[in-house]
C-alpha positions in Angstrom: -17.8 -18.0 148.7 -14.3 -17.3 147.9 -11.5 -19.1 145.3 -10.0 -21.6 146.7 -5.5 -22.0 146.1 -4.1 -24.4 144.3 -1.7 -26.0 146.0 1.5 -25.0 144.5 3.7 -28.4 144.2 0.6 -30.0 142.6 -0.5 -28.3 139.6 3.4 -28.5 138.8 3.5 -32.5 138.9 -0.5 -33.7 138.1 -3.0 -32.7 134.6 -6.5 -33.6 133.4 -7.7 -35.5 131.1 -11.0 -35.3 129.1 -13.0 -37.5 131.1 -11.3 -36.1 134.2 -8.1 -39.0 135.5 -5.7 -36.9 136.9 -1.8 -38.1 134.8 1.0 -37.5 136.6 4.8 -38.8 135.7 6.2 -41.7 137.0 8.8 -41.3 140.3 12.6 -42.5 140.8 14.0 -41.9 137.2 15.6 -38.8 138.2 19.2 -40.2 139.5 21.5 -43.0 141.0 19.8 -44.9 137.4 23.3 -47.5 137.3 21.6 -49.0 140.3 18.1 -49.9 139.2 17.4 -52.5 136.4 16.0 -52.3 133.2 13.4 -53.6 133.8 12.4 -51.1 136.3 13.8 -48.1 134.9 11.3 -48.7 131.4 7.7 -49.2 133.2 8.9 -46.0 135.2 9.0 -44.6 131.3 5.9 -42.6 130.8 2.7 -41.1 132.3 0.5 -42.8 134.7 -3.2 -42.4 136.5 -3.8 -41.8 140.2 -5.5 -44.6 141.1 -9.0 -44.0 142.5 -7.8 -44.5 146.1 -6.0 -41.1 146.0 -7.7 -39.2 143.6 -10.2 -38.3 146.1 -7.2 -35.7 147.5 -5.4 -35.2 144.5 -9.0 -33.8 142.5 -9.6 -31.2 146.0 -5.5 -29.8 145.4 -5.7 -28.7 141.8 -9.8 -28.3 141.6 -9.4 -25.2 139.1 -7.1 -27.8 136.8 
């Protein structure tokens, strides 16, 4: 069996924890921040985990990470 290629965009956006969860940085924090509410911007800080419904698809994109 040949090796599976890792998705180039996914390897830059996702990282795995020791327990197998997948972390990613929240989106919508790059530009046009003056129009966004302070509460919304505060909630977007830091990292979050991929939901259980998307986890299978994301792990398929990053098989060796």
